[in-house]
N, C-alpha and C positions, 0 to 999 in steps of 0.2 A: 349517458351521452351517446349520440348516434355515431356509427363508424363513418369514416371518410368515403364518399362516393368513389374516389379514385382507386380504392382497394378492390372495386368490382372489375373483373376482367372485361376488357372491351370498352370501358367508360371513356378513356381518353380518345379512342378512335371514334366513338359515337358522337362525342361532343365536337370533335374536329370536323366530322362529316356534316353535322347540322350547321355549324358556323359557316363553313364554306358554301353550303347551299343558300344560306341567308345572304351572304355577301354577293353571290352570283344572281340573286333575285329569282331563284328557281322555286317552284312550288313545293310545299311539304304536304304529304298525304299521310294521314294517321288511320291505321286499320286496327279496329278493336275486335272484341268478342261480345257475344250477346247476353252474357250474364252480368251480375252486378259488378263484379271485379273488372271486367272488360269495359263496361259502360262508364264506370266511374273513372277508370284510367284514361279513357278517350276524352271524357269531359275535362279532366284535370289538365292533360297535356295541351289540349286545344285552347283552354282558357289561359294557361300560362303564356303560351306563344302569343296569343292576342294581347295580353297585358304588356308584353315587351315590344309590341308593334310588329309582330310577325304573323301574317295570315296563313291559314292552313285549311285543308279539306279533310273531312273525316268520313268514315264509313264503317258500319257494323252490319255484318251479313244477316240475311233473313234465314233463320234456321229451318224454315219450312220449305225453302226453295234452293238453298245453297249448302255446300258442304261446310263442315266445321273449319274455322280458322281461315287462313289465306287460301284462296283458290283463284283460278284464272278469271272466273266470272266476277268475283268480288274485287279483284285488282282492276279489271276493266271498268267496273261501275265506279270505282273510286277515282281513277285518273280521268274519266270522262267529265268529271266536275270542273276540270280546268280547261281553259282554251288553248293551253300550250300543247303543241303536237307531240313533243317528246322531251323527256328529261325531268329532273326533279328528284325528290327523296321520299321513299316510302318508309315509315316507321310503324312497326307492329307493336301493339300493346296487348299483353295477356294471351298471346298466340304467336306462332311462327317458328318455334324451335324445331319442329319436325318438317317444315315446309321446304324441303330441298328442291323439288321440281318447281314449285310455285315461285321461289326466289329467282331461279334461273329464268323463268318466264318474265318476271318483273324486270330483270336486268336486260332481257332482250327488248323490252320496251324503252330502254334507255334510262331506267330508274336506278338510283343507288338505294341500298336497303340497309336499315338498322333494325335489328330485332330486339325487343324487350319482352321477356317472358319469364315464367317461373315453373313451367311444367317440366317433366322429366326429359332430358335430352336423350337422343339415340346416339349410336356410335358415329354415324355420319351427320355432320351439322350442315346447315345451309351455307352457301357461299355468299355471305353478306359482308358489307363493309365493317360491321361491328355486331356483336351479339352480347347482350346484357342478360345474364341468367346466372344467379348465384349457385345454381346446381351444376353448372358445366364444369368439366374436369379442369383443374388448374386454377380455378377462381379463388382468390385469397380473401374475398369478402367474408367477414367472420360469422355471418348468419345466413344459412341457406334456405330459410323457411319463409321468405317474403311472399306476399301475394303479387299479382300482376301490377296492381296499382302501387304497391310498395316499391317495386323495381322502378316504375315510372317516376315515383316521387324522388328517388335518389338521382334519377337522370335530371330532373328540373333543378335540384340542388346544385349539381355540377354545371348545368347550363347557366344558371344565374351567375355563378362565379366567373365562368368563361366570358359571358357577355360584359361583365364589369371590366375584366382584364382586357377585353377587346375594345373597350371604350364605348360600346353601344349603350350600356347602362351606367348612370351616374350613381355614386355611392349614396347621395342624399335622396335618391328616388328609386330605391330598390323595392321590388315586389316583396311583400310579406308572405312567405310561403305557409305560414301558420293557417291562413284561411283555406288552404287546400286540404287540411288534415281531416275535415269532415268527410271528404270523398275517400281519403285513404282508410278511415275507420270503416266506412260502409263496405268497401271492397274487401278489406282484410277480414272482417268478421263474417261477411256473407260467404267467403270462399273457404271458411272453416280451416284456415291455417293456424298453427299453434300461437296462442296469445302469450308468448314468453319472449324474453330478450327484446330485440329491436321492435317486434310487432307490438309488444306490450306498451312500449314507450309511445309508439305512433298512435295506437288505438286510445290509450288513456288521454292523450292530448286531443285526439280527434273527437272523442266524445264530448269534451268541453266545447269545442267549436260547433259540433253538431247540435248541442243543447241550446246554443245561442240562436239557431234557426235563422241565420242571416240570409239564406237563399230562399227566395219566394217559393220555389218548388218544394224544398224540404219542409218549410213551414206548413204548406198546404197538405203534403203527404202525412206529416205528423198529425195534423188536425183530423184527416180522414181515418187515421189509425187510432185515434183516441188518446194520443200522447202529446197533444199540442201545447198543454199548459204545464209541462214539467220537464225535468232534465231527462236526457236519453241514456239508457243503459245498453250494454252490448246485447243483452237478450232482446231488447226492443228492435235492434237491427235484425237479429236472426229470425224473429218470429213475427214482426210487424212490417218493417220497412223493406227489407230485402225481398220477401215474397211478392210484394206489390211491384217493385221495380223489375224483378225477374219475370213477372207475368208478361211484360211487354215483349221480351225476347222469346219466351216460351210460345207465345201466340203469334209470332211473326211480325211484331211491330217494334223492333228495338229502337227506332228513331224516337219513339215516345218516351222511353226511359232516358235517353240521352237529352231530350228536350227539357226534362224535369229540372236539370241542373243549369239551364241557360235562360229560362224565362225571365223577363224583365219587369213583370208586374204581378201583383197578387192575384189578379183575375186570371191571368194566363196560368199561373201556378195552380189555382183552384181547378181550372178546366182539365189540365194534364193529370192532376192527382185523382180527379173523379173518373177519368178514363182508365187510369191504372187500377183503381178500385174495382171498376166493372170487369176488367180483364182478370183480376185476381179471383173474383167470384166465378167467372167462367172457367178458369183453371181448376178450381176446386170441383166444379161439376164434372169436368172431363176426367179428373182423377177418380171420382166416385164411380163413374161409368165403367172404367177399366179395372178397378181394384178387385172386384169379386172374381172375375175370370182368371186374373193373374194369380190371386191367392190360391184358388183351387189347383191350378197347374203347379204352383210351387209346393203345395202340400203333397201332390202326387210324386214330385221329384224327390222330396225328402223321404217319403215312404219307400221309394225305389232305391234309396241309398246314395243319391248324388250329393257330392260335397259342395259343388258350386251350382247355383241355380241359373239357368238360361231359359227364358220364356219368350216365345214369339207370339205376338197378338196383332193380327193384320189391321184391325180397326182402331188401334190405340193411337191417340194423338201424340206425335213426336215430342211435343213440348212438355209432356209430363213423364217421360221415360225415367229421368233421373229421380224424380220424387217417388215414383212407384218402386224403383230399385231400392231406394233408401228404406221404404216401408217394409219391403220383403226381407232386407238385410236385418233390420231390427227385429222382425217377427221370428225369423228362422235362424238367426245367429250364424249366417254364412254369406259369402259374397253372392251377389245377384246381379244379373245383366238382363235388361228387358229390351227386346227388339221389336221394331215395327217396320213396315215397308218404307223404303226411302222416298218413293213417289206416292202422292196422295191416292192415285188410282189403284195402287197395289199390284200393277202388272209388270213392274220392273224386276230385274234380276238381283237387286241389292236390298239389304236390310241395314238400317241404322240402329245402333244400340247405345244404351247408357248404363253404366254399372257403378255399384257402390260396394265397399268392403267393410270388414270389421277390424278392430285393432289387432295388430300382429300378423295380418295377412296382406301382403303387398299385391294389390290387384293389377297394378301396372306391370309388374314382373310376370304375373300369371298370363296376362293378355299378350305380353311380349313373347312368352313361350308358345303361344298359340298362333304366332305370326304367319305360318304357312297357310292358314285358313282365313286370313284377314286382309282386306284391301287397304284399310287406313285405320290408324288408332293414335291416341294420345291421352295424356292425363298424368295422374300421380298415384301414390300408394293407395289412397282411399276412394278415388273416383276416376273413371275412364269414359271416353267416348270412342266409338269404333264403327266401322262399316265392313260388312262381310257379304259374300254372295249367298243368296238364299239356299243354293245347292250345297253350301258348306256348313250349314247350321248344325247338322248332327255331328259332323267331324269336330267342329269347334266345341260343341257341348261335351263330347267325350274327353277331349284333351283338357278342357277347363276342369272337368271333374277329376281327371288324373292328377293335374298339378295342384289343385286345391286339396286333394286328399292327403298330400304330403304334410299338411298342417293339421292332421287329425287331432293332435293333442289340444290345439286351440279350439277346434270345432266342437269337441266333446267335453270341454271343460264346463262344468255347471256354472251358470251365471250367478255370481255372488251379489248380495246386497251391499253396496259400498257404504261404509260408515267411517267418517273421518274423526269423529269425536263422540264419545259416550258420556252424556251428562249424568255422572253419578250423583251430583248435587245440583239442584236447580238454582242454588244461590248465584251461580255464574250467569244463568239465563236472565238477562236484564235488557232494558231498552238501550243502555249504554253499550252492552255487548253487541246488540244488533247493529248499532251505528258504527262501532269499531270494525265490524265485519266488512263494511262497505269499503274500507281502506284497501281491501284485497282486490277490488274491481280493477280492470274488467275481467269478468269470468268468461270462459269459453274453452275452445279446444286447447289442451295443454295446461290450462289453469281452471279446472272444473270448480264449480261452486261447491263449497263444503257441504257434506251430508252429516246430519246429526242423529243421535238416538236418545230417546227417553224411554226407560224401561218401566213397565207397570204403571203407565200413566192413565188416569181416569179422565176421559174427555167430558167437558161440560157442554150441555145443550147440543148434543149431536143431532143433525138433521140431514135427511136425504132430500136434495133439491135437484130434480131432473138427472139423477144418476151421480151427482156429486155430493160429497159429504162436507158439511160445514160444522164447525165446532169451536170451542174455546178451551184454553188451558190456563191454569193459575200457576204463575211462577213468581215467587216472592210477593211483592205487592202489586204486581202487574198482571193484567189479563191480556193474553195474546189471542187474536182471532185466527182461525185456521181453515184451510180448505184442502180437500183431497179430490182432485179431478178424476172422474170416472171410477171412483173407488167404492161407490155404494152398490156392491154386488150381492148383498145379503148374506155373505159368508162370515162377516164379523159381528159379534155381539158387543155393541158399544156401551152396553150397560155394565160391562166388566172392564177391568184394566187391560190396556193393550201396550205392546211395545211400538212406539211411534218413531218411524224413520222419516226425517223431514229436512227441508232447507228453510233458512230464515230469509224471506224476501222483503224487499221494500215495495209497498203498495201506496197508491194515492187515492184519496176519496175527497172529492170536492176541493182539490188543490192541497190537501193536507197529507204529508208523508207520514207513513206509519210502518211498523214492522208487522209482518204477517207470516204465519207458519204455513208452508205448503207441504202437505203430507205426500209421501210416495209409497209407503207401505204401512199397513196396520197388521201387526202380528199378535194374535190372541195369546194371552199368557195363561 
């Protein structure tokens, strides 16, 4: 059961503010963020208000031209959509918790402000009418790990109830909020928040709605992603849908990602999905262009003994900073922040950066400790965004190294091969077992997919196909097909038994669902 929205600090004030704005026929402005979480939250809140007869204006900043989150420029562009000279309500989704100066600016324009966010609050909060963030001090909401769209979903639950009590909505004509859970699932999985507790409930139900593909845009995007004829899993969001939607924000066209959820015909959906597909291809090319130089610099910093990696590459596209930071974090097992010039010409004094961390090291706290050298920052334990002066880069690098080195036990811990269950007897490994395993879905952050071990297993028909290993294993009376991506490195002799570390995946071939073994390690016995 979901907790009551009223248990979230600020909810009653937020609802009252929105109701009074609607009664006064003042405009509502929705300010989102340019990632999947922010885009889906913006689309959901806009669609809900429209469904109950309340018009609104929405805006998502261009990350190539504007700062992250609320800014004076983004607020100006948002309110300019209305003919009203002054007044109205600004609602932020997935941003705003650190926007102290920006909220004061909005209030100077005559706007009331409601913030909905899930990022880490700082000591000083914005002077808004209401703040919804389960991480803020004193909040009694029992689950602090919501995504931005998750916070917004609890807001629309509370709003629906309030509009009924207000007499605006009739009980026999209530909006069915279940249809918005596909957007909640997209934003929650894409933002890599823990898929436990409330998030697990939301995503599990959201995947059912997502699999119905009732939105023309989602149907078209699924078709472009090769998953148009089957049910959607959380890993499909993470590796197929989210990267394509994120590409719009990364390359400075967030309106395209937002449009995906509001198209009204299949043809419109197809056109938007194809554009997102092209942007995602371009994003991959930009990533490859920058990867080699960043990798070399990170190797040099590791050899120099730096605990936290900070790389400045002036020609790196700002839209791929986070992806590159994530790749360096995975490769070198330490926090990494990648910087590039804030302006395209590279002549300005500021650098913008994006960082990722490893489990056990709170990158937000480390960056907070470097605040004397930072102009602006925000984020959470595993991911941050920040802006610094170019002249402060070396000071920031040394302080980040000092603070990260305090976690040396985590940094120097040898990565272990995770195994959740060792099959001592293959009698358990059956088709029924593979089907039962799916009851544990959705898998993701906080609920990782189980990893298994078979010892001394002889692979049947092993083949090297473009660097990938395909094979089969015999278990009971069943034959499971298997694949090991990028594992054909010539180090393993597959003619001899191996210890096989793997996951049991569901795959589809010509519309038929089957279990498949995905190998992660082959250990020669």
